[in-house]
Backbone bond lengths (Angstrom), bond angles and torsions (degrees), N, CA, C in turn:
res aa  C-N    CA-C-N  psi(-1)  N-CA   C-N-CA  omega(-1)  CA-C   N-CA-C  phi
1 M - - - 1.457 - - 1.517 109.63 -
2 T 1.322 116.50 131.94 1.462 121.44 175.20 1.520 108.47 -123.32
3 V 1.349 114.93 150.67 1.452 120.91 -176.86 1.515 109.21 -128.53
4 D 1.334 116.27 131.75 1.455 121.48 176.39 1.525 107.47 -143.80
5 P 1.339 118.18 128.90 1.458 120.16 -177.79 1.525 113.29 -58.77
6 A 1.336 117.01 -32.04 1.461 119.79 -177.66 1.528 112.07 -81.86
7 R 1.342 116.97 -37.90 1.473 120.42 -174.60 1.520 113.50 -101.48
8 G 1.330 117.69 -10.63 1.446 120.81 179.75 1.516 112.25 90.14
9 V 1.346 115.60 -155.46 1.463 122.44 -177.21 1.522 109.16 -103.45
10 E 1.331 116.43 129.93 1.457 121.49 177.18 1.523 108.76 -113.62
11 V 1.323 116.29 125.54 1.459 122.03 179.34 1.528 107.92 -116.72
12 V 1.323 117.27 124.06 1.460 122.33 178.02 1.529 108.15 -104.15
13 L 1.350 115.77 122.31 1.452 121.85 -177.63 1.527 110.42 -124.10
14 P 1.324 117.83 162.58 1.471 119.70 173.31 1.531 110.85 -57.12
15 R 1.294 116.77 154.26 1.467 122.19 -174.23 1.535 112.73 -53.80
16 R 1.313 116.65 -37.43 1.464 119.43 -174.72 1.527 113.29 -86.19
17 A 1.311 117.73 -3.62 1.466 120.05 -178.07 1.532 110.14 -71.57
18 G 1.308 116.67 148.32 1.453 121.49 -179.75 1.516 112.55 -95.99
19 D 1.348 114.37 169.78 1.467 119.60 179.82 1.518 111.51 -61.49
20 H 1.328 116.89 -31.89 1.467 119.37 -177.98 1.527 111.07 -64.33
21 E 1.334 117.14 -27.89 1.466 120.04 178.36 1.531 110.83 -72.57
22 A 1.330 116.09 -35.43 1.467 119.56 175.79 1.526 110.47 -65.43
23 L 1.327 116.23 -43.81 1.459 120.14 178.76 1.518 111.24 -63.29
24 A 1.331 116.47 -37.84 1.463 120.04 178.54 1.525 110.93 -64.94
25 A 1.340 115.83 -39.55 1.468 119.83 179.12 1.518 110.82 -64.68
26 V 1.341 116.00 -41.22 1.468 120.21 179.39 1.524 110.59 -64.39
27 R 1.336 116.38 -43.62 1.470 119.32 179.20 1.523 110.97 -62.47
28 E 1.322 116.43 -41.74 1.463 120.57 -178.04 1.524 111.66 -65.64
29 L 1.321 116.42 -35.92 1.470 121.05 -175.41 1.525 112.67 -102.86
30 R 1.322 116.61 19.31 1.471 119.91 -174.72 1.525 112.61 -56.34
31 T 1.327 117.66 -44.42 1.470 120.49 -179.73 1.522 110.84 -62.18
32 W 1.328 116.77 -43.50 1.473 120.80 178.52 1.523 110.56 -62.96
33 I 1.336 117.20 -41.85 1.470 121.26 179.91 1.519 110.61 -62.15
34 E 1.319 116.82 -45.49 1.471 120.26 -179.80 1.522 111.01 -62.73
35 R 1.327 116.34 -38.83 1.465 119.84 178.50 1.521 111.24 -65.69
36 R 1.339 116.50 -40.60 1.467 120.45 178.98 1.523 111.05 -64.32
37 V 1.334 117.39 -41.79 1.467 120.94 178.69 1.524 110.11 -61.89
38 E 1.330 116.96 -43.38 1.465 120.66 178.76 1.525 111.34 -62.70
39 E 1.336 116.90 -42.41 1.462 120.70 179.21 1.517 111.07 -61.77
40 Q 1.322 116.64 -43.24 1.459 120.33 -177.93 1.517 111.40 -69.84
41 E 1.317 117.65 -35.63 1.459 119.98 177.21 1.521 111.19 -66.98
42 R 1.345 116.41 -38.38 1.468 119.47 175.79 1.526 110.97 -64.11
43 A 1.346 115.72 -39.40 1.466 119.43 178.87 1.518 110.74 -63.66
44 R 1.326 117.30 -43.59 1.461 120.80 179.20 1.523 110.79 -60.99
45 A 1.342 115.93 -41.77 1.461 119.83 179.93 1.530 111.05 -64.94
46 A 1.331 116.28 -40.28 1.467 120.11 179.54 1.520 111.21 -64.62
47 I 1.329 116.54 -39.84 1.468 120.44 179.74 1.521 110.32 -68.37
48 A 1.339 116.71 -42.74 1.462 120.89 179.66 1.528 111.03 -62.92
49 A 1.345 116.69 -33.32 1.464 120.95 -178.32 1.523 112.57 -67.35
50 R 1.334 117.69 -15.78 1.469 119.68 178.83 1.528 111.78 -66.66
51 G 1.306 116.58 -26.90 1.456 119.22 -177.00 1.507 111.40 65.08
52 D 1.324 116.54 -125.79 1.466 121.25 -178.08 1.525 111.74 -97.48
53 T 1.327 116.68 33.99 1.464 120.95 179.12 1.525 109.87 -125.82
54 V 1.333 115.31 162.11 1.463 121.79 173.94 1.523 108.07 -136.49
55 P 1.347 117.59 146.88 1.463 119.54 176.17 1.523 110.55 -79.04
56 Y 1.323 114.94 149.40 1.467 121.37 175.34 1.522 106.68 -145.62
57 L 1.347 115.78 96.91 1.465 121.37 -173.80 1.534 108.28 53.03
58 D 1.316 119.56 -120.66 1.464 120.10 -177.99 1.521 112.57 -93.90
59 E 1.324 117.32 12.80 1.460 121.57 -179.17 1.524 111.24 -111.29
60 V 1.329 114.98 164.23 1.466 122.05 172.44 1.523 106.58 -123.97
61 L 1.331 116.46 122.14 1.461 121.81 -177.19 1.525 109.95 -108.93
62 R 1.309 116.07 136.57 1.460 120.79 -179.45 1.520 110.11 -92.26
63 L 1.332 116.65 133.83 1.461 121.96 179.43 1.524 109.63 -85.11
64 V 1.333 115.43 126.86 1.462 121.28 -179.32 1.529 108.29 -121.10
65 P 1.344 119.02 103.12 1.468 121.33 -179.76 1.526 111.66 -65.16
66 R 1.346 115.74 138.75 1.458 121.89 178.43 1.537 108.52 -132.35
67 P 1.330 117.98 115.18 1.476 120.63 178.50 1.525 110.97 -57.36
68 G 1.319 116.29 137.49 1.458 121.63 177.47 1.513 114.57 85.26
69 R 1.307 117.44 -11.89 1.467 119.84 -179.55 1.523 110.45 -78.18
70 E 1.333 116.64 139.29 1.462 121.29 179.08 1.517 112.46 -112.28
71 R 1.320 117.35 -26.01 1.461 121.56 -179.89 1.524 109.63 -113.95
72 V 1.323 115.21 155.42 1.460 121.27 177.58 1.523 109.11 -87.52
73 H 1.312 115.42 138.19 1.468 120.76 178.47 1.521 108.78 -132.45
74 R 1.320 115.91 131.71 1.464 119.18 177.79 1.519 110.76 -88.28
75 R 1.337 115.12 135.41 1.467 121.80 176.29 1.525 106.95 -134.66
76 G 1.334 115.26 95.90 1.461 119.39 -176.42 1.515 110.80 65.15
77 D 1.337 115.40 -122.44 1.463 119.22 178.45 1.522 111.73 -98.24
78 E 1.340 116.57 22.83 1.453 122.13 177.50 1.528 110.85 -118.66
79 L 1.323 115.55 149.25 1.456 121.73 170.77 1.517 107.97 -117.44
80 L 1.325 116.87 115.73 1.458 121.40 175.95 1.521 107.23 -80.62
81 V 1.319 116.41 119.34 1.464 121.13 -172.95 1.520 110.38 -125.85
82 P 1.363 117.57 160.56 1.468 120.04 175.32 1.526 110.69 -57.33
83 A 1.327 116.35 143.85 1.460 120.85 -177.86 1.525 112.13 -71.54
84 V 1.340 116.68 -23.98 1.467 121.40 -178.48 1.527 109.05 -122.80
85 D 1.339 116.30 130.44 1.460 122.38 176.36 1.532 111.13 50.73
86 A 1.314 115.56 63.22 1.469 120.57 -174.88 1.522 113.30 -77.69
87 Q 1.324 118.95 -18.89 1.461 120.27 -170.43 1.531 114.40 -59.22
88 P 1.351 120.88 -45.01 1.474 118.51 179.05 1.529 112.83 -58.67
89 A 1.334 116.83 -43.37 1.461 120.34 179.06 1.523 110.87 -67.18
90 L 1.315 116.09 -36.04 1.468 120.49 179.41 1.522 110.68 -66.80
91 E 1.319 116.44 -40.92 1.463 119.02 177.54 1.525 111.15 -64.82
92 R 1.333 117.62 -40.41 1.465 119.96 177.63 1.521 110.28 -61.38
93 W 1.329 116.90 -39.21 1.466 120.53 178.68 1.523 110.12 -63.66
94 Y 1.327 117.90 -44.03 1.459 121.31 178.94 1.525 111.31 -63.30
95 R 1.321 117.02 -37.70 1.465 119.63 178.55 1.529 110.37 -62.33
96 R 1.338 117.09 -45.35 1.470 120.25 178.20 1.527 110.40 -62.98
97 A 1.337 115.61 -43.15 1.457 119.98 -179.31 1.531 110.82 -65.13
98 A 1.324 116.97 -34.84 1.465 120.49 -179.47 1.519 110.88 -61.22
99 R 1.319 117.28 -44.33 1.467 119.39 177.85 1.527 110.59 -61.25
100 A 1.334 116.65 -42.79 1.466 120.54 -178.39 1.531 111.33 -66.75
101 E 1.329 117.50 -31.90 1.468 120.69 -179.74 1.526 112.28 -82.97
102 I 1.324 116.14 -39.55 1.466 119.96 -172.40 1.520 112.49 -80.74
103 A 1.339 118.15 -40.08 1.466 120.57 -175.29 1.527 113.01 -54.88
104 P 1.341 120.14 -50.43 1.467 118.06 -179.91 1.524 113.36 -66.19
105 R 1.340 117.21 -33.32 1.459 119.67 177.31 1.525 110.50 -66.24
106 L 1.317 115.72 -41.04 1.461 120.76 179.01 1.524 110.70 -66.65
107 D 1.323 116.54 -41.63 1.467 120.21 178.07 1.529 110.94 -62.05
108 R 1.323 115.76 -43.34 1.463 119.79 -179.26 1.524 111.48 -65.96
109 A 1.334 116.61 -43.14 1.461 120.09 -178.63 1.525 111.92 -65.89
110 T 1.323 117.20 -42.70 1.471 118.97 179.97 1.530 110.63 -68.42
111 A 1.329 117.11 -34.44 1.464 119.32 177.42 1.531 110.25 -63.84
112 L 1.330 117.27 -42.58 1.462 121.19 179.07 1.531 111.11 -66.97
113 A 1.337 115.92 -34.59 1.464 120.15 -179.23 1.524 112.63 -82.12
114 G 1.329 117.28 -13.83 1.455 120.55 -177.53 1.515 112.69 74.14
115 T 1.339 116.62 29.46 1.465 121.58 179.31 1.531 108.79 -123.55
116 S 1.313 116.33 -177.82 1.459 120.62 177.18 1.517 109.57 -150.38
117 Y 1.327 116.13 157.32 1.459 120.85 177.17 1.521 108.91 -118.88
118 S 1.324 116.82 161.86 1.467 120.13 -174.16 1.526 113.16 -92.05
119 K 1.340 117.38 -36.85 1.460 119.63 177.88 1.518 109.67 -161.13
120 L 1.336 115.46 162.85 1.461 122.38 179.56 1.518 108.80 -123.81
121 T 1.339 115.93 129.21 1.462 122.24 176.98 1.521 109.25 -124.05
122 I 1.330 115.83 137.85 1.466 121.07 175.28 1.526 107.55 -104.77
123 R 1.315 116.18 126.46 1.463 120.65 -176.01 1.529 111.41 -131.93
124 A 1.328 114.70 -177.16 1.463 121.76 176.95 1.523 108.60 -126.84
125 Q 1.331 116.83 54.05 1.451 120.71 -179.52 1.527 110.47 -59.14
126 R 1.313 114.95 144.63 1.462 118.86 -178.49 1.516 112.49 -84.30
127 T 1.308 117.19 -33.35 1.466 120.46 -174.63 1.525 114.02 -119.80
128 R 1.323 118.24 1.16 1.470 120.71 -179.23 1.519 110.30 -127.20
129 W 1.341 114.48 146.14 1.457 119.21 175.10 1.520 111.13 -93.67
130 A 1.320 116.69 -27.91 1.461 120.05 -179.48 1.523 108.49 -169.18
131 S 1.321 115.34 166.14 1.460 120.08 176.70 1.520 109.22 -155.09
132 C 1.327 114.31 158.06 1.462 121.91 177.53 1.518 107.77 -135.82
133 S 1.324 116.96 122.80 1.462 120.74 -179.55 1.530 109.84 -87.94
134 R 1.321 115.51 167.57 1.465 119.91 178.89 1.524 112.30 -65.05
135 S 1.343 116.48 -22.02 1.467 119.92 177.58 1.529 112.08 -83.72
136 G 1.335 116.56 -2.05 1.460 119.90 179.96 1.513 114.24 89.54
137 A 1.338 117.02 11.82 1.467 120.48 177.33 1.524 109.01 -78.30
138 M 1.323 115.88 127.96 1.457 122.43 -178.35 1.520 110.72 -105.99
139 S 1.330 116.20 138.20 1.455 121.52 176.62 1.525 108.33 -132.08
140 F 1.333 116.62 131.13 1.463 121.38 179.96 1.520 110.28 -128.74
141 N 1.310 115.18 146.37 1.457 122.80 178.60 1.529 109.24 -83.54
142 W 1.327 117.21 128.27 1.469 120.41 -178.56 1.523 112.01 -62.07
143 R 1.334 117.15 -23.53 1.462 120.13 -177.86 1.529 112.94 -67.21
144 L 1.344 117.17 -10.87 1.464 119.41 175.01 1.529 111.54 -61.80
145 L 1.336 117.76 -21.62 1.456 120.33 177.77 1.524 112.04 -71.25
146 L 1.328 117.27 -11.67 1.458 121.04 175.65 1.530 111.25 -86.83
147 A 1.325 116.99 -3.30 1.463 122.73 179.62 1.530 109.85 -100.96
148 P 1.324 117.69 166.58 1.471 119.73 174.88 1.525 111.27 -60.27
149 E 1.322 115.80 154.13 1.465 120.64 -177.30 1.525 111.89 -59.72
150 A 1.335 117.02 -37.70 1.467 119.75 -179.05 1.526 111.37 -63.19
151 V 1.322 117.37 -31.09 1.466 121.11 178.44 1.524 109.69 -69.98
152 L 1.327 116.77 -42.29 1.461 120.47 176.00 1.529 110.31 -60.25
153 E 1.324 117.30 -44.75 1.466 121.02 178.48 1.529 110.49 -58.86
154 Y 1.323 116.66 -41.42 1.464 120.65 178.76 1.529 111.22 -61.23
155 V 1.327 117.34 -45.16 1.464 120.14 -179.05 1.530 110.52 -64.72
156 V 1.314 117.04 -38.63 1.468 120.32 176.40 1.530 110.01 -59.52
157 W 1.328 116.67 -48.70 1.463 119.64 -179.41 1.527 111.51 -65.10
158 H 1.311 117.14 -35.47 1.467 120.60 177.35 1.528 110.09 -57.01
159 E 1.324 115.85 -47.81 1.470 119.43 -178.30 1.518 111.82 -72.18
160 V 1.322 118.16 -35.55 1.469 120.57 178.05 1.533 109.83 -63.44
161 C 1.315 117.43 -37.64 1.469 119.92 176.94 1.524 111.24 -64.52
162 H 1.323 116.69 -29.26 1.468 119.78 177.88 1.532 111.80 -69.10
163 L 1.309 118.35 -17.77 1.463 119.85 174.59 1.524 110.65 -64.69
164 E 1.327 116.98 -24.40 1.460 121.68 179.47 1.519 112.51 -103.80
165 V 1.336 116.70 -34.33 1.468 121.25 -179.60 1.522 107.26 -133.30
166 M 1.323 117.92 110.06 1.463 121.11 -172.56 1.525 113.37 -76.44
167 D 1.329 117.45 -22.51 1.464 118.83 -177.36 1.536 110.73 -98.62
168 H 1.334 115.64 -173.54 1.459 121.06 176.73 1.530 110.24 -109.85
169 S 1.299 114.80 47.11 1.462 121.82 179.55 1.538 109.36 -76.10
170 P 1.348 117.30 168.80 1.470 119.76 175.47 1.528 112.47 -53.79
171 R 1.316 117.15 -33.23 1.476 120.13 178.31 1.521 110.78 -62.82
172 F 1.343 116.34 -40.32 1.466 119.38 178.77 1.520 110.68 -63.16
173 W 1.342 116.99 -49.48 1.468 119.67 -176.73 1.518 111.56 -65.14
174 A 1.314 117.82 -32.64 1.467 120.51 176.61 1.525 110.32 -66.46
175 L 1.335 116.36 -39.89 1.459 120.74 178.56 1.522 110.90 -66.26
176 L 1.336 116.48 -42.78 1.462 120.47 178.63 1.523 111.24 -64.84
177 A 1.322 117.26 -40.19 1.468 120.66 178.72 1.522 111.53 -63.12
178 E 1.324 116.25 -34.43 1.469 120.52 178.40 1.524 111.36 -67.77
179 R 1.313 116.24 -38.61 1.468 120.48 -174.79 1.526 113.92 -94.48
180 C 1.327 116.54 -22.57 1.467 121.15 178.47 1.524 107.35 -140.95
181 P 1.322 117.61 79.77 1.473 121.40 -172.23 1.530 114.27 -56.31
182 D 1.322 118.56 -29.71 1.469 121.26 -177.92 1.525 112.49 -94.88
183 Y 1.324 117.49 24.82 1.461 119.54 -173.05 1.528 112.57 -61.57
184 R 1.333 118.38 -33.27 1.466 120.06 -179.49 1.532 110.51 -63.90
185 E 1.309 115.81 -43.68 1.467 120.43 179.63 1.528 111.21 -61.01
186 H 1.345 116.47 -44.93 1.462 119.81 -178.04 1.523 111.85 -70.97
187 G 1.328 116.15 -37.18 1.456 119.28 176.76 1.522 111.57 -64.34
188 R 1.332 116.20 -39.20 1.464 120.79 178.16 1.538 110.07 -64.41
189 W 1.333 116.53 -42.57 1.472 119.58 178.79 1.525 110.14 -59.44
190 L 1.311 116.25 -42.53 1.461 120.31 -178.10 1.530 110.90 -64.65
191 R 1.307 117.11 -40.62 1.465 119.96 178.39 1.525 111.18 -65.31
192 L 1.328 117.21 -42.07 1.459 121.07 -176.48 1.515 113.16 -71.29
193 H 1.339 117.32 -32.75 1.459 121.00 -172.70 1.524 113.75 -111.13
194 A 1.314 117.38 9.66 1.467 120.78 -175.05 1.522 112.49 -52.62
195 Q 1.335 116.95 -41.56 1.462 119.75 -174.60 1.526 113.43 -73.60
196 T 1.324 117.45 -12.39 1.467 119.85 176.99 1.524 111.98 -89.33
197 L 1.337 117.28 -8.17 1.465 119.86 -176.34 1.524 110.69 -86.76
198 V 1.312 114.26 60.58 1.461 123.36 176.52 1.525 107.37 -137.49
199 L 1.323 116.26 164.30 1.459 119.28 -176.77 1.518 113.45 -80.63
200 Q 1.348 117.30 -32.62 1.454 117.74 -177.83 1.517 112.67 -131.56
201 S 1.317 117.16 -74.43 1.457 119.07 -173.27 1.508 110.96 -108.29
202 A 1.331 116.39 146.57 1.456 120.72 179.04 1.521 110.05 -68.88
203 T 1.342 115.80 144.80 1.450 120.80 177.53 1.508 109.29 -120.47
204 P 1.312 118.41 149.57 1.457 119.23 -179.16 1.510 111.76 -66.75
205 A 1.336 116.84 142.15 1.463 121.11 -179.94 1.502 110.47 -95.06
């Protein structure tokens, strides 16, 4: 089941299921659906309140449209962006910035942990903030740059701990607590604000 204020509630059932089963599912999950709609409406309001600004770690950058511009360029606390349909160029800029921000943090964390990773990829995963494969390949979501810097640091440490413990066993959480003592606080922030970490409109999680 997915919920979106604009499109309504979508229920996916097995082919042979009847409409009455969909209605029963909606009735059973009514409280959850209402809570999801409220969360998404709050996220939309928070994004709209930014106006002509975007978050960048602990900074707020003002968007300045420039006719004829195709690429985004940072100038102090301003981002010079295309005057028409700036979002694709803005996302490309964030992707480049994500690699520049995450790589040194990842290098520093693995050096402190005495581990190493095989490669770093920047992606736009819909349901994941980061991942670590058994081969040591790291993948991070560029949208983490829309979160506070401490949250990004937490996600980096989360994945670095996976280089030693691949699961989420008590051993993993003990290791993460040792290296990132405030991990619960940052993880909670990420869960609460996940839907606001977009450039324009909130998307269902």
